[in-house]
SEKOL-562683 format. One record per residue (C-alpha): residue in three letters; x, y, z. Coordinates in steps of 0.02 Angstrom, whole numbers, always signed. Layout:
<sites>
+---------+--------+--------+--------+
: residuo :      x :      y :      z :
+---------+--------+--------+--------+
:     ALA :      X :      Y :      Z :
...
+---------+--------+--------+--------+
</sites>
This chain:
<sites>
+---------+--------+--------+--------+
: residuo :      x :      y :      z :
+---------+--------+--------+--------+
:     UNK :     +0 :     +0 :     +0 :
:     UNK :    +61 :   +174 :    -43 :
:     UNK :    +82 :   +274 :   +117 :
:     UNK :   +141 :   +444 :    +57 :
:     UNK :    +31 :   +579 :    -17 :
:     UNK :   -103 :   +501 :   -128 :
:     UNK :    -71 :   +507 :   -316 :
:     UNK :   -211 :   +562 :   -434 :
:     UNK :   -192 :   +533 :   -622 :
:     UNK :   -294 :   +622 :   -757 :
:     UNK :   -318 :   +505 :   -905 :
:     UNK :   -419 :   +503 :  -1065 :
:     UNK :   -400 :   +505 :  -1253 :
:     UNK :   -307 :   +651 :  -1336 :
:     UNK :   -382 :   +826 :  -1342 :
:     UNK :   -517 :   +809 :  -1209 :
:     UNK :   -440 :   +947 :  -1099 :
:     UNK :   -333 :   +849 :   -975 :
:     UNK :   -189 :   +975 :   -973 :
:     UNK :   -310 :  +1122 :   -954 :
:     UNK :   -386 :  +1037 :   -800 :
:     UNK :   -212 :   +997 :   -733 :
:     UNK :   -160 :  +1180 :   -749 :
:     UNK :   -323 :  +1242 :   -672 :
:     UNK :   -304 :  +1129 :   -519 :
:     UNK :   -117 :  +1163 :   -504 :
:     UNK :   -155 :  +1349 :   -509 :
:     UNK :    -18 :  +1382 :   -634 :
:     UNK :    +18 :  +1346 :   -815 :
:     UNK :   +132 :  +1193 :   -810 :
:     UNK :    +73 :  +1080 :   -951 :
:     UNK :    +78 :  +1141 :  -1130 :
:     UNK :   -100 :  +1175 :  -1187 :
:     UNK :   -130 :  +1171 :  -1372 :
:     UNK :   -288 :  +1123 :  -1465 :
:     UNK :   -221 :   +976 :  -1559 :
:     UNK :   -206 :   +793 :  -1508 :
:     UNK :    -47 :   +725 :  -1432 :
:     UNK :    +35 :   +883 :  -1366 :
:     UNK :    +61 :   +812 :  -1190 :
:     UNK :   +180 :   +670 :  -1227 :
:     UNK :   +247 :   +659 :  -1051 :
:     UNK :   +167 :   +650 :   -882 :
:     UNK :   +179 :   +810 :   -785 :
:     UNK :   +156 :   +806 :   -598 :
:     UNK :   +128 :   +935 :   -462 :
:     UNK :    +79 :   +946 :   -279 :
:     UNK :    -99 :  +1001 :   -242 :
:     UNK :   -191 :  +1042 :    -81 :
:     UNK :   -381 :  +1040 :    -66 :
:     UNK :   -475 :  +1056 :   +100 :
:     UNK :   -316 :  +1010 :   +197 :
:     UNK :   -288 :   +856 :    +89 :
:     UNK :   -121 :   +855 :     +0 :
:     UNK :    -96 :   +746 :   -153 :
:     UNK :    +14 :   +728 :   -308 :
:     UNK :    -75 :   +760 :   -473 :
:     UNK :    -14 :   +678 :   -635 :
:     UNK :    -62 :   +738 :   -809 :
:     UNK :    -42 :   +603 :   -943 :
:     UNK :    -27 :   +599 :  -1130 :
:     UNK :   -188 :   +550 :  -1220 :
:     UNK :   -225 :   +364 :  -1238 :
:     UNK :   -257 :   +302 :  -1415 :
:     UNK :   -301 :   +119 :  -1388 :
:     UNK :   -285 :    +61 :  -1570 :
:     UNK :   -137 :   +161 :  -1630 :
:     UNK :    +22 :    +67 :  -1677 :
:     UNK :   +123 :   +225 :  -1714 :
:     UNK :   +273 :   +244 :  -1598 :
:     UNK :   +225 :   +407 :  -1511 :
:     UNK :    +42 :   +362 :  -1473 :
:     UNK :    +98 :   +188 :  -1418 :
:     UNK :   +224 :   +265 :  -1299 :
:     UNK :    +92 :   +386 :  -1236 :
:     UNK :    -23 :   +239 :  -1203 :
:     UNK :   +115 :   +153 :  -1104 :
:     UNK :   +145 :   +315 :  -1008 :
:     UNK :    -39 :   +325 :   -961 :
:     UNK :    -40 :   +141 :   -911 :
:     UNK :   +106 :   +174 :   -795 :
:     UNK :    +18 :   +326 :   -722 :
:     UNK :   -135 :   +216 :   -691 :
:     UNK :    -26 :    +86 :   -603 :
:     UNK :    +50 :   +223 :   -496 :
:     UNK :   -112 :   +315 :   -454 :
:     UNK :   -222 :   +294 :   -301 :
:     UNK :   -369 :   +383 :   -386 :
:     UNK :   -400 :   +405 :   -574 :
:     UNK :   -493 :   +550 :   -655 :
:     UNK :   -559 :   +486 :   -822 :
:     UNK :   -596 :   +634 :   -935 :
:     UNK :   -715 :   +629 :  -1083 :
:     UNK :   -776 :   +762 :  -1206 :
:     UNK :   -953 :   +826 :  -1170 :
:     UNK :   -965 :   +911 :  -1340 :
:     UNK :   -913 :   +762 :  -1444 :
:     UNK :  -1003 :   +632 :  -1339 :
:     UNK :   -959 :   +449 :  -1310 :
:     UNK :   -846 :   +367 :  -1440 :
:     UNK :   -772 :   +192 :  -1454 :
:     UNK :   -601 :   +248 :  -1385 :
:     UNK :   -686 :   +303 :  -1223 :
:     UNK :   -766 :   +131 :  -1204 :
:     UNK :   -598 :    +44 :  -1230 :
:     UNK :   -509 :   +158 :  -1106 :
:     UNK :   -650 :   +131 :   -979 :
:     UNK :   -624 :    -59 :   -995 :
:     UNK :   -437 :    -35 :   -963 :
:     UNK :   -473 :    +75 :   -810 :
:     UNK :   -598 :    -47 :   -736 :
:     UNK :   -465 :   -183 :   -741 :
:     UNK :   -353 :    -74 :   -632 :
:     UNK :   -478 :    -93 :   -487 :
:     UNK :   -437 :    +87 :   -437 :
:     UNK :   -567 :   +218 :   -385 :
:     UNK :   -620 :   +313 :   -543 :
:     UNK :   -700 :   +485 :   -554 :
:     UNK :   -783 :   +515 :   -723 :
:     UNK :   -767 :   +697 :   -780 :
:     UNK :   -867 :   +759 :   -931 :
:     UNK :   -770 :   +911 :   -992 :
:     UNK :   -811 :  +1058 :  -1107 :
:     UNK :   -982 :  +1089 :  -1029 :
:     UNK :   -958 :  +1278 :  -1039 :
:     UNK :  -1138 :  +1334 :  -1008 :
:     UNK :  -1268 :  +1306 :   -873 :
:     UNK :  -1354 :  +1183 :   -990 :
:     UNK :  -1305 :  +1000 :   -967 :
:     UNK :  -1212 :   +912 :  -1107 :
:     UNK :  -1338 :   +835 :  -1231 :
:     UNK :  -1230 :   +677 :  -1221 :
:     UNK :  -1225 :   +666 :  -1030 :
:     UNK :  -1332 :   +509 :  -1012 :
:     UNK :  -1230 :   +416 :  -1145 :
:     UNK :  -1082 :   +415 :  -1023 :
:     UNK :  -1179 :   +306 :   -899 :
:     UNK :  -1146 :   +165 :  -1025 :
:     UNK :   -965 :   +163 :   -965 :
:     UNK :  -1023 :    +90 :   -798 :
:     UNK :   -910 :   +207 :   -697 :
:     UNK :  -1045 :   +289 :   -591 :
:     UNK :  -1117 :   +465 :   -606 :
:     UNK :  -1027 :   +576 :   -734 :
:     UNK :   -976 :   +746 :   -664 :
:     UNK :   -995 :   +893 :   -784 :
:     UNK :   -852 :  +1017 :   -784 :
:     UNK :   -772 :  +1152 :   -890 :
:     UNK :   -584 :  +1146 :   -863 :
:     UNK :   -557 :  +1305 :   -966 :
:     UNK :   -687 :  +1407 :   -867 :
:     UNK :   -658 :  +1321 :   -700 :
:     UNK :   -840 :  +1264 :   -683 :
:     UNK :   -872 :  +1113 :   -571 :
:     UNK :   -688 :  +1094 :   -522 :
:     UNK :   -724 :  +1112 :   -335 :
:     UNK :   -856 :   +974 :   -341 :
:     UNK :   -734 :   +865 :   -439 :
:     UNK :   -597 :   +890 :   -308 :
:     UNK :   -722 :   +851 :   -168 :
:     UNK :   -761 :   +687 :   -257 :
:     UNK :   -576 :   +646 :   -282 :
:     UNK :   -529 :   +667 :    -98 :
:     UNK :   -675 :   +555 :    -43 :
:     UNK :   -574 :   +408 :   -112 :
:     UNK :   -415 :   +445 :    -12 :
:     UNK :   -368 :   +321 :   +125 :
:     UNK :   -425 :   +376 :   +298 :
:     UNK :   -297 :   +422 :   +430 :
:     UNK :   -325 :   +256 :   +521 :
:     UNK :   -283 :   +151 :   +369 :
:     UNK :   -112 :   +230 :   +347 :
:     UNK :    -58 :   +235 :   +529 :
:     UNK :   +121 :   +182 :   +549 :
:     UNK :   +229 :   +136 :   +697 :
:     UNK :   +299 :   +300 :   +763 :
:     UNK :   +460 :   +215 :   +820 :
:     UNK :   +504 :   +154 :   +645 :
:     UNK :   +637 :   +258 :   +556 :
:     UNK :   +593 :   +268 :   +371 :
:     UNK :   +749 :   +282 :   +262 :
:     UNK :   +744 :   +320 :    +75 :
:     UNK :   +900 :   +272 :    -22 :
:     UNK :   +907 :   +400 :   -162 :
:     UNK :  +1025 :   +445 :   -303 :
:     UNK :  +1057 :   +425 :   -487 :
:     UNK :  +1048 :   +252 :   -568 :
:     UNK :  +1194 :   +134 :   -544 :
:     UNK :  +1281 :   +218 :   -396 :
:     UNK :  +1259 :    +63 :   -285 :
:     UNK :  +1097 :    +97 :   -190 :
:     UNK :  +1037 :    -83 :   -196 :
:     UNK :  +1210 :   -150 :   -152 :
:     UNK :  +1216 :    -40 :     +3 :
:     UNK :  +1044 :   -100 :    +58 :
:     UNK :  +1091 :   -283 :    +32 :
:     UNK :  +1251 :   -261 :   +134 :
:     UNK :  +1154 :   -178 :   +278 :
:     UNK :  +1021 :   -316 :   +274 :
:     UNK :  +1152 :   -451 :   +258 :
:     UNK :  +1058 :   -537 :   +119 :
:     UNK :  +1017 :   -517 :    -65 :
:     UNK :   +844 :   -438 :    -53 :
:     UNK :   +859 :   -321 :   -202 :
:     UNK :   +917 :   -362 :   -379 :
:     UNK :  +1093 :   -294 :   -403 :
:     UNK :  +1155 :   -268 :   -579 :
:     UNK :  +1275 :   -147 :   -662 :
:     UNK :  +1142 :   -101 :   -789 :
:     UNK :  +1080 :    +72 :   -745 :
:     UNK :   +900 :    +75 :   -684 :
:     UNK :   +876 :   -107 :   -630 :
:     UNK :   +768 :    -53 :   -483 :
:     UNK :   +611 :    +10 :   -566 :
:     UNK :   +500 :    +42 :   -415 :
:     UNK :   +520 :    +95 :   -234 :
:     UNK :   +539 :    -65 :   -131 :
:     UNK :   +502 :    -65 :    +56 :
:     UNK :   +608 :   -177 :   +167 :
:     UNK :   +580 :   -185 :   +356 :
:     UNK :   +738 :   -212 :   +459 :
:     UNK :   +772 :   -226 :   +645 :
:     UNK :   +940 :   -191 :   +729 :
:     UNK :   +929 :   -229 :   +915 :
:     UNK :   +784 :   -121 :   +976 :
:     UNK :   +790 :     -4 :   +826 :
:     UNK :   +662 :    -30 :   +687 :
:     UNK :   +687 :    +33 :   +510 :
:     UNK :   +597 :    +31 :   +344 :
:     UNK :   +718 :    +49 :   +199 :
:     UNK :   +644 :   +118 :    +38 :
:     UNK :   +761 :    +73 :   -105 :
:     UNK :   +710 :   +190 :   -245 :
:     UNK :   +737 :   +180 :   -430 :
:     UNK :   +876 :   +299 :   -482 :
:     UNK :   +823 :   +474 :   -529 :
:     UNK :   +896 :   +521 :   -697 :
:     UNK :   +907 :   +691 :   -779 :
:     UNK :   +749 :   +732 :   -879 :
:     UNK :   +835 :   +744 :  -1048 :
:     UNK :   +910 :   +571 :  -1019 :
:     UNK :   +746 :   +486 :   -976 :
:     UNK :   +703 :   +395 :  -1136 :
:     UNK :   +624 :   +240 :  -1061 :
:     UNK :   +444 :   +273 :  -1008 :
:     UNK :   +462 :   +158 :   -858 :
:     UNK :   +597 :   +273 :   -791 :
:     UNK :   +481 :   +423 :   -794 :
:     UNK :   +365 :   +326 :   -682 :
:     UNK :   +515 :   +285 :   -571 :
:     UNK :   +551 :   +471 :   -544 :
:     UNK :   +376 :   +497 :   -473 :
:     UNK :   +399 :   +347 :   -359 :
:     UNK :   +569 :   +411 :   -302 :
:     UNK :   +499 :   +582 :   -260 :
:     UNK :   +354 :   +497 :   -170 :
:     UNK :   +482 :   +391 :    -72 :
:     UNK :   +573 :   +550 :    -18 :
:     UNK :   +406 :   +621 :    +44 :
:     UNK :   +374 :   +465 :   +149 :
:     UNK :   +549 :   +454 :   +224 :
:     UNK :   +617 :   +527 :   +386 :
:     UNK :   +798 :   +512 :   +329 :
:     UNK :   +867 :   +510 :   +150 :
:     UNK :  +1032 :   +428 :   +104 :
:     UNK :  +1095 :   +519 :    -50 :
:     UNK :  +1216 :   +397 :   -133 :
:     UNK :  +1352 :   +473 :   -241 :
:     UNK :  +1477 :   +381 :   -352 :
:     UNK :  +1651 :   +426 :   -286 :
:     UNK :  +1726 :   +417 :   -460 :
:     UNK :  +1595 :   +532 :   -539 :
:     UNK :  +1588 :   +658 :   -397 :
:     UNK :  +1441 :   +777 :   -372 :
:     UNK :  +1337 :   +800 :   -530 :
:     UNK :  +1195 :   +919 :   -571 :
:     UNK :  +1074 :   +776 :   -547 :
:     UNK :  +1143 :   +742 :   -371 :
:     UNK :  +1111 :   +926 :   -329 :
:     UNK :   +934 :   +911 :   -394 :
:     UNK :   +898 :   +754 :   -292 :
:     UNK :   +974 :   +832 :   -135 :
:     UNK :   +863 :   +983 :   -170 :
:     UNK :   +705 :   +873 :   -168 :
:     UNK :   +755 :   +805 :     +3 :
:     UNK :   +800 :   +978 :    +68 :
:     UNK :   +637 :  +1056 :    +10 :
:     UNK :   +537 :   +916 :    +92 :
:     UNK :   +628 :   +950 :   +256 :
:     UNK :   +702 :   +776 :   +273 :
:     UNK :   +854 :   +719 :   +370 :
:     UNK :   +995 :   +696 :   +244 :
:     UNK :  +1155 :   +593 :   +242 :
:     UNK :  +1276 :   +604 :    +95 :
:     UNK :  +1350 :   +432 :    +61 :
:     UNK :  +1501 :   +427 :    -55 :
:     UNK :  +1505 :   +248 :   -121 :
:     UNK :  +1645 :   +156 :   -215 :
:     UNK :  +1777 :   +245 :   -109 :
:     UNK :  +1888 :    +90 :   -128 :
:     UNK :  +1911 :   +135 :   -313 :
:     UNK :  +1987 :   +307 :   -277 :
:     UNK :  +2176 :   +332 :   -279 :
:     UNK :  +2213 :   +412 :   -110 :
:     UNK :  +2343 :   +536 :    -50 :
:     UNK :  +2362 :   +623 :   +119 :
:     UNK :  +2221 :   +747 :    +97 :
:     UNK :  +2105 :   +659 :    -27 :
:     UNK :  +1956 :   +641 :    +91 :
:     UNK :  +1965 :   +820 :   +157 :
:     UNK :  +1975 :   +890 :    -19 :
:     UNK :  +1825 :   +783 :    -69 :
:     UNK :  +1725 :   +846 :    +81 :
:     UNK :  +1769 :  +1025 :    +35 :
:     UNK :  +1707 :   +996 :   -142 :
:     UNK :  +1542 :   +920 :    -81 :
:     UNK :  +1515 :  +1064 :    +41 :
:     UNK :  +1547 :  +1187 :    -99 :
:     UNK :  +1431 :  +1101 :   -223 :
:     UNK :  +1292 :  +1064 :    -97 :
:     UNK :  +1307 :  +1223 :     +6 :
:     UNK :  +1118 :  +1228 :    +37 :
:     UNK :  +1127 :  +1066 :   +140 :
:     UNK :  +1287 :  +1096 :   +240 :
:     UNK :  +1200 :  +1011 :   +389 :
:     UNK :  +1210 :   +840 :   +306 :
:     UNK :  +1345 :   +722 :   +374 :
:     UNK :  +1458 :   +641 :   +242 :
:     UNK :  +1509 :   +457 :   +245 :
:     UNK :  +1639 :   +374 :   +132 :
:     UNK :  +1600 :   +190 :   +106 :
:     UNK :  +1619 :    +42 :     -9 :
:     UNK :  +1467 :    -71 :    -30 :
:     UNK :  +1581 :   -195 :   -118 :
:     UNK :  +1709 :   -217 :    +22 :
:     UNK :  +1594 :   -168 :   +167 :
:     UNK :  +1712 :    -25 :   +216 :
:     UNK :  +1630 :    +89 :   +349 :
:     UNK :  +1457 :    +15 :   +315 :
:     UNK :  +1417 :    -12 :   +501 :
:     UNK :  +1431 :   +178 :   +520 :
:     UNK :  +1283 :   +202 :   +403 :
:     UNK :  +1157 :   +135 :   +531 :
:     UNK :  +1239 :   +236 :   +671 :
:     UNK :  +1225 :   +394 :   +568 :
:     UNK :  +1044 :   +359 :   +517 :
:     UNK :   +997 :   +342 :   +701 :
:     UNK :  +1089 :   +502 :   +746 :
:     UNK :  +1010 :   +603 :   +604 :
:     UNK :   +837 :   +532 :   +644 :
:     UNK :   +855 :   +587 :   +826 :
:     UNK :   +908 :   +762 :   +770 :
:     UNK :   +764 :   +768 :   +645 :
:     UNK :   +636 :   +732 :   +782 :
:     UNK :   +722 :   +836 :   +917 :
:     UNK :   +610 :   +941 :  +1030 :
:     UNK :   +691 :  +1085 :  +1125 :
:     UNK :   +604 :  +1145 :  +1286 :
:     UNK :   +535 :  +1322 :  +1266 :
:     UNK :   +639 :  +1389 :  +1413 :
:     UNK :   +802 :  +1323 :  +1339 :
:     UNK :   +757 :  +1390 :  +1166 :
:     UNK :   +724 :  +1565 :  +1233 :
:     UNK :   +885 :  +1562 :  +1336 :
:     UNK :   +983 :  +1519 :  +1177 :
:     UNK :   +899 :  +1660 :  +1078 :
:     UNK :   +925 :  +1782 :  +1222 :
:     UNK :  +1112 :  +1741 :  +1226 :
:     UNK :  +1126 :  +1755 :  +1037 :
:     UNK :  +1045 :  +1928 :  +1042 :
:     UNK :  +1166 :  +1985 :  +1177 :
:     UNK :  +1313 :  +1927 :  +1070 :
:     UNK :  +1244 :  +2008 :   +912 :
:     UNK :  +1107 :  +2139 :   +922 :
:     UNK :   +973 :  +2131 :   +787 :
:     UNK :   +986 :  +2277 :   +665 :
:     UNK :   +879 :  +2434 :   +678 :
:     UNK :   +761 :  +2490 :   +541 :
:     UNK :   +731 :  +2679 :   +523 :
:     UNK :   +788 :  +2705 :   +701 :
:     UNK :   +677 :  +2565 :   +769 :
:     UNK :   +770 :  +2422 :   +855 :
:     UNK :   +710 :  +2253 :   +791 :
:     UNK :   +671 :  +2130 :   +931 :
:     UNK :   +629 :  +1946 :   +956 :
:     UNK :   +508 :  +1934 :  +1103 :
:     UNK :   +485 :  +1748 :  +1116 :
:     UNK :   +511 :  +1582 :  +1024 :
:     UNK :   +426 :  +1413 :  +1027 :
:     UNK :   +447 :  +1250 :   +933 :
:     UNK :   +294 :  +1213 :   +827 :
:     UNK :   +337 :  +1038 :   +764 :
:     UNK :   +471 :   +906 :   +730 :
:     UNK :   +526 :   +812 :   +573 :
:     UNK :   +600 :   +937 :   +535 :
:     UNK :   +612 :  +1042 :   +695 :
:     UNK :   +512 :  +1200 :   +655 :
:     UNK :   +512 :  +1359 :   +759 :
:     UNK :   +398 :  +1510 :   +774 :
:     UNK :   +473 :  +1679 :   +825 :
:     UNK :   +365 :  +1819 :   +896 :
:     UNK :   +441 :  +1985 :   +843 :
:     UNK :   +403 :  +2171 :   +840 :
:     UNK :   +417 :  +2198 :   +652 :
:     UNK :   +403 :  +2069 :   +513 :
+---------+--------+--------+--------+
</sites>
């Protein structure tokens, strides 16, 4: 069962208005909207919040069930992957054109997925119902909901219907004592090998072909009294390099794994060093407020001199300046070098990530800091911090009460 934010996929044949709906819900123009079939060849995804329910929304390329041309066939595969990934599916049809054979075929495909389906009849731009509305009952997917994605009509009702299908809080309750660890990084840097070495058994397929791990795999693990869930994610590759459709689906799963985790292990290939993609992946973890550990794997393959490690640390700190809080470990999954330190460091970072500081101690620290360095004055008015309190953990979040924002 997927335990992060629910995933909602918008599917349908080409040119029914999926991207327009996606942009309307997302509140910004992300997908390319053009009035000709097949413009959205990829799946776009964005975070959405509705009535305190957060979810990930995926826009898919149009499904053309019969087409054997390469692009439509790839788009169909993309949409199939989105359906596999989704917790709820919005099936969009065209209220002007009415029911056509492609809609019936897609409906059959969706029913086989056994996922909750919300049927949206788009392009109903007036107060009058679509003349074809009752035809859509033939699809056997429940009551059709009339919307206009271009005018924004009926979108609120549609979102209300979508969130009804989300799992309740009780069904996704997890053991609070379990530390959830996502192993993230580009393909082929040794993520699965590290996990297998920690577990002491071959649980995950290890191969030197980039992208062997296609999905996020959950593995429970106990070490003494400490309980962990390791999420071994498919490698996240740079967008321009993602040619295999399955990999695009992997990126969504990897991002979802980061959302679910308490601590992320960012695995870097020692020989390659920090790449743009490593920075991007670290950025996902940082923006989600996760504990982060930078693991430099394949350290046994590096020619070492007196200062090699220190120089490498300096380079990492320089390249990943925005997450200078993250500890760095140099390991070899192949030889087992320093691997026991990985669990120690995960435990330490998890404790820091869920640290709660008593209000009295927090205000003493801020008081001392203000004595050492006075806040600046603005137009002759001295800026002051009156009081501070910790609002939450994972990550520790603080609220400051001040005299001038």
